[in-house]
C-alpha positions in Angstrom: 8.7 9.0 78.0 11.6 11.6 77.9 10.5 13.4 81.0 10.7 12.1 84.5 6.9 12.3 85.0 6.0 10.3 82.0 8.6 7.6 82.9 7.3 7.3 86.5 3.8 7.1 85.2 4.8 4.3 82.8 6.5 2.4 85.6 3.4 2.8 87.8 1.3 1.3 84.9 3.6 -1.7 84.6 3.5 -2.2 88.4 -0.3 -2.3 88.1 -0.1 -4.8 85.3 2.1 -7.0 87.5 -0.5 -7.0 90.3 -3.6 -7.5 88.1 -2.2 -9.8 85.5 0.5 -11.6 87.4 3.1 -10.6 84.9 6.5 -9.8 86.5 7.8 -6.3 86.1 11.2 -7.5 84.8 9.4 -9.4 82.0 7.5 -6.2 80.9 10.7 -4.1 81.1 12.6 -6.6 79.0 9.8 -6.5 76.5 9.9 -2.7 76.5 13.7 -2.6 76.0 13.4 -4.9 73.0 10.7 -2.7 71.6 12.9 0.4 72.1 15.8 -1.2 70.2 13.4 -1.7 67.2 12.2 1.9 67.6 15.7 3.3 67.6 16.8 1.3 64.6 13.8 2.3 62.6 14.4 6.0 63.2 18.1 6.3 63.6 19.8 3.6 61.6 18.9 -0.1 61.2 22.5 -1.2 60.7 23.6 -0.1 64.2 24.1 -2.5 67.1 22.5 -0.8 70.1 21.5 -1.6 73.6 18.6 0.0 75.5 18.7 0.2 79.3 15.7 1.3 81.5 16.5 2.4 85.0 14.3 0.3 87.3 14.1 3.1 89.8 13.2 6.3 88.0 12.4 5.0 84.5 15.1 6.9 82.7 15.9 5.5 79.3 19.5 5.2 77.9 20.6 4.0 74.4 24.1 2.8 73.8 25.6 1.9 70.5 27.9 -1.1 70.6 30.9 -2.0 68.6 33.1 -5.1 68.9 36.8 -4.6 69.2 38.5 -6.3 66.3 42.0 -6.5 64.8 40.8 -5.5 61.4 37.6 -3.5 60.8 35.3 -4.8 58.0 32.1 -3.0 59.1 32.6 0.3 61.0 28.9 0.3 62.0 29.4 -2.6 64.4 33.2 -2.9 64.7 36.0 -0.8 66.1 39.8 -1.3 65.8 41.8 -2.1 68.8 43.9 1.0 68.4 40.8 3.3 68.4 39.2 1.5 71.4 42.4 1.9 73.4 42.2 5.7 72.9 39.2 5.5 75.1 40.6 2.9 77.5 43.9 1.2 77.3 42.4 -1.9 78.9 40.4 -2.9 75.8 41.3 -6.2 74.1 40.2 -7.9 71.0 36.7 -9.4 71.5 35.6 -6.8 74.0 32.4 -4.7 73.4 32.8 -0.9 73.2 29.7 1.1 74.3 28.8 4.7 74.1 25.6 6.5 74.9 23.6 7.9 72.0 20.2 8.6 73.5 18.4 11.1 71.2 16.7 14.1 72.8 13.4 13.2 71.2 13.7 9.5 71.7 11.1 9.3 74.4 8.3 10.5 72.2 9.3 8.3 69.2 9.8 5.3 71.4 6.4 5.7 72.9 4.7 5.8 69.5 6.7 3.0 68.0 6.9 0.6 70.9 3.3 0.6 71.9 2.2 -2.2 69.7 5.2 -4.3 70.4 4.7 -3.9 74.2 1.0 -4.8 74.0 1.9 -7.9 72.1 4.6 -8.9 74.6 2.2 -8.3 77.4 -0.3 -10.6 75.8 2.3 -13.3 75.2 3.4 -13.0 78.8 -0.2 -13.2 80.0 -0.8 -16.2 77.9 2.2 -17.9 79.4 0.9 -17.1 82.9 -2.4 -18.7 82.1 -0.7 -21.7 80.4 1.6 -22.3 83.3 -1.3 -22.1 85.7 -3.5 -24.6 83.9 -0.9 -26.9 82.4 -0.5 -28.4 85.8 -4.3 -28.9 86.1 -4.4 -31.1 82.9 -6.1 -34.4 83.8 -7.6 -32.9 86.9 -10.9 -31.4 88.1 -11.3 -27.7 88.4 -14.2 -25.8 90.0 -15.8 -23.0 88.1 -19.0 -21.1 87.6 -21.2 -20.7 84.5 -20.9 -17.1 83.3 -22.9 -17.2 80.1 -24.4 -19.4 77.5 -23.7 -18.7 73.8 -25.9 -20.9 71.5 -25.2 -24.4 72.6 -21.8 -23.6 74.2 -21.5 -23.0 78.0 -18.9 -20.5 79.0 -17.3 -21.4 82.4 -15.1 -19.1 84.5 -12.4 -21.3 85.9 -10.4 -18.6 87.7 -7.7 -16.9 85.7 -9.6 -17.4 82.4 -12.7 -18.7 80.8 -13.2 -22.0 79.0 -15.9 -23.3 76.6 -17.9 -26.4 77.5 -18.9 -27.6 74.0 -22.1 -29.6 73.3 -19.9 -32.7 72.8 -18.5 -32.3 76.3 -21.9 -31.7 78.0 -23.8 -34.4 79.8 -27.0 -35.0 77.8 -30.1 -33.4 79.4 -28.0 -31.7 82.0 -29.3 -28.2 82.8 -26.8 -25.3 82.8 -27.8 -22.1 84.6 -25.8 -18.9 84.7 -24.2 -18.4 88.1 -24.3 -22.1 89.1 -21.1 -23.7 90.3 -19.7 -26.5 88.2 -17.0 -29.1 88.2 -15.2 -29.8 84.9 -12.4 -32.0 83.8 -9.4 -30.3 82.2 -8.8 -32.6 79.2 -6.1 -30.6 77.4 -4.2 -27.3 77.7 -2.4 -26.0 74.7 -1.0 -22.7 73.3 -2.6 -21.2 70.3 -2.2 -18.0 68.2 -4.9 -16.3 70.1 -3.9 -17.5 73.6 -4.1 -20.5 75.8 -6.8 -23.0 74.8 -8.3 -25.1 77.6 -10.4 -28.1 76.7 -12.9 -28.9 79.5 -15.3 -31.7 79.7 -18.2 -33.2 81.7 -18.3 -36.4 79.6 -14.6 -37.6 79.8 -14.0 -40.8 81.8 -11.3 -38.9 83.7 -14.0 -36.8 85.4 -15.5 -40.0 87.0 -12.0 -41.2 88.0 -11.2 -38.0 89.7 -14.5 -37.8 91.4 -14.0 -41.3 92.8 -10.5 -40.2 94.1 -12.2 -37.4 95.9 -14.9 -39.5 97.4 -13.0 -42.7 98.2 -9.9 -42.3 100.4 -8.7 -45.8 99.6 -8.4 -44.8 95.9 -6.6 -41.5 96.8 -4.2 -43.4 99.1 -3.5 -46.1 96.4 -4.9 -49.0 98.4 -7.7 -49.4 95.7 -6.8 -48.8 92.1 -9.0 -47.9 89.2 -8.1 -50.1 86.3 -10.6 -48.9 83.7 -13.5 -46.5 83.3 -16.2 -46.4 80.6 -19.1 -44.0 80.4 -22.3 -43.5 78.5 -22.5 -39.9 79.8 -25.7 -39.1 81.7 -26.9 -42.7 81.5 -24.6 -45.3 82.7 -20.9 -46.0 83.6 -18.8 -49.0 84.6 -15.6 -48.7 86.8 -13.2 -51.6 87.2 -11.4 -51.6 90.5 -8.9 -53.8 92.3 -7.6 -53.8 95.9 -3.9 -54.1 96.7 -4.7 -55.0 100.3 -6.4 -58.3 100.9 -8.2 -56.8 103.9 -9.9 -54.1 101.8 -12.8 -54.9 99.6 -12.4 -52.7 96.6 -16.0 -52.7 95.5 -17.3 -52.1 99.1 -14.9 -49.2 99.6 -16.1 -47.5 96.4 -19.8 -48.0 97.2 -19.4 -46.9 100.8 -21.8 -47.3 103.7 -25.4 -47.5 102.5 -24.0 -46.6 99.1 -23.3 -43.0 100.0 -20.0 -42.6 98.3 -21.1 -43.8 94.9 -24.4 -41.9 95.4 -22.6 -38.6 95.8 -20.8 -39.2 92.5 -24.1 -40.1 90.8 -25.6 -36.8 91.9 -22.6 -34.9 90.6 -23.1 -36.6 87.2 -26.8 -35.7 87.0 -28.1 -39.1 87.8 -25.6 -41.2 85.7 -25.8 -44.7 87.1 -22.3 -45.9 88.2 -21.6 -49.6 88.5 -18.5 -50.8 90.3 -16.9 -53.9 88.7 -14.3 -56.1 90.2 -11.2 -56.3 88.0 -9.3 -59.6 87.5 -6.2 -60.5 85.6 -8.1 -63.6 84.5 -9.9 -62.3 81.4 -12.8 -64.8 81.6 -13.5 -63.7 85.2 -13.2 -60.1 84.3 -15.7 -60.5 81.5 -18.0 -62.3 83.8 -17.9 -59.4 86.2 -18.2 -56.8 83.5 -21.5 -58.1 82.1 -23.1 -57.7 85.6 -25.7 -57.5 86.9 -26.3 -60.5 84.7 -24.9 -63.8 85.8 -22.7 -65.7 83.4 -23.0 -69.5 83.3 -19.9 -69.9 81.1 -17.2 -67.7 79.5 -15.0 -69.0 76.7 -12.1 -66.7 75.8 -9.7 -66.4 72.9 -7.1 -64.2 74.5 -4.9 -63.9 71.4 -7.7 -62.4 69.3 -9.4 -60.7 72.3 -12.8 -62.4 71.7 -15.1 -64.2 74.1 -18.4 -66.0 74.1 -20.6 -65.6 77.2 -23.4 -68.1 78.1 -26.3 -66.9 80.2 -29.7 -68.3 81.3 -32.6 -67.4 79.0 -34.0 -65.1 81.6 -30.7 -63.3 81.9 -30.2 -62.5 78.3 -31.9 -59.2 78.1 -30.2 -58.1 81.4 -26.8 -59.1 80.0 -27.3 -57.2 76.7 -29.1 -54.2 78.3 -31.4 -51.7 76.9 -30.4 -51.0 73.3 -27.3 -53.1 73.9 -25.9 -50.6 76.4 -24.7 -53.1 79.0 -22.9 -55.3 76.4 -21.3 -52.2 74.8 -20.0 -51.0 78.1 -18.6 -54.4 79.0 -16.8 -54.6 75.6 -15.2 -51.2 76.1 -14.3 -52.0 79.7 -12.6 -55.3 78.9 -11.3 -54.3 75.5 -12.6 -57.6 74.3 -15.2 -58.5 71.6 -18.0 -60.3 73.5 -20.8 -62.5 72.0 -23.6 -63.2 74.5 -26.1 -66.0 74.0 -28.7 -67.8 76.1 -29.0 -71.5 76.6 -31.7 -71.9 74.0 -29.7 -69.9 71.5 -26.7 -72.1 72.2 -28.9 -75.3 71.5 -30.0 -73.8 68.2 -26.5 -72.9 67.3 -25.0 -76.3 68.2 -27.8 -78.0 66.2 -27.1 -75.9 63.2 -23.4 -76.6 63.5 -24.1 -80.3 63.7 -26.3 -80.2 60.6 -23.6 -78.2 58.7 -21.0 -80.7 59.8 -23.1 -83.7 58.5 -23.7 -81.9 55.2 -20.0 -81.2 54.9 -19.1 -84.8 55.6 -21.6 -86.0 53.0 -20.2 -83.7 50.4 -16.7 -84.7 51.3 -17.7 -88.4 51.0 -19.2 -87.8 47.6 -16.1 -85.9 46.5 -13.9 -88.8 47.7 -16.0 -91.3 45.8 -15.6 -89.3 42.6 -11.9 -89.0 43.1 -11.6 -92.8 43.8 -13.5 -93.6 40.6 -11.3 -91.2 38.6 -8.2 -92.8 39.9 -9.3 -96.5 39.3 -9.2 -97.4 35.5 -11.5 -100.5 36.0 -14.2 -98.4 37.7 -13.8 -95.7 35.0 -14.4 -98.3 32.2 -17.3 -99.8 34.1 -18.8 -96.3 34.6 -18.4 -95.6 30.8 -20.1 -99.0 29.9 -22.9 -98.3 32.3 -23.3 -94.8 30.8 -23.1 -96.2 27.3 -25.7 -98.9 28.1 -28.0 -96.3 29.5 -27.6 -94.2 26.4 -28.4 -97.2 24.1 -31.5 -98.1 26.2 -32.6 -94.5 25.9 -32.1 -94.5 22.1 -34.0 -97.8 21.7 -36.9 -96.5 23.7 -37.0 -93.4 21.5 -36.9 -95.5 18.3 -39.6 -97.8 19.6 -41.8 -94.8 20.4 -41.2 -93.4 17.0 -42.3 -96.7 15.3 -45.4 -96.8 17.4 -46.3 -93.3 16.4 -45.9 -94.1 12.7 -48.2 -97.2 13.1 -50.9 -95.2 14.7 -50.6 -92.5 12.0 -49.5 -89.8 14.3 
């Protein structure tokens, strides 16, 4: 890098990196200057305080050693007395920094060899920062990408400036992924790691459904209709609780759209996942009643403090309320954040009958216990009980004696 040709060539390379990687030239040159300081100290004296300057126009490199002007010198490698400094310039004062160029003739070659690794590392760091800054803003949003390859069960998606991995856990079950196909993914998390920016994308996150609804339903995007909660069984079924902040706008109708087109577009994007729109209510009993739809609730009893509820449905509605393999009930529980017990009319009759029998048994046991306690606390009743028990014992003994005498008379 000592000659003008090499310097210009290097600047051209940095300019190309700025265009292709989006890393500013100043960032790269600052990284190079730091690397050259390390190179100089390694080869010419680690104890010196030096500054490296690269001319942004022609790439010429200059190295300056620096000494602080002090009243009393303790370390002549980094300090200079005021008297000595003023021999160079009478204007020097204590605390100023004295500089003098010390660029070695062979410094360009040494610097190129020493600084290469440091520069590459800085470039990688800067590149990671560019990617992080670009996608940190997209966290919690949908990005469009394309499938570039499939590695085992992982799907690699090109999302623009970088690639991200769609893991099996974030893939919709039974969804087919074909190389070259466009795909929408939800950016769940963006974080910096030792090896670069790590972007977590998902097709199963509830946020994907929320953002798709914002794109399809203008009323949600404008804030007239609000999504209060979203739960999904990815690829199978989902429930979305919505509420309108305008009495003239039907929240559920706005989400479904004319002839169901809005929600149907979302279903197609989610590979056939059935999306149910549920009316949200600040009345927990009403919200639970809505959440177990399409089943109709006859009665909802709620314990708001413990977040539990019991829902009564007709016998022919029980399987609909619970759903296949309990799916509808599970989604309703997650949507309302409330433990829900669902029972039919006939089940309620059996339960109430069992409760009645249990209460009768408890009352009978309680009555017996009370009788025992009353006897124990009444001396006359205790004496009478003992006389009765004693009499019964005597009668038993007489019967035994009589039987023994009869046995003796018969020769047994």
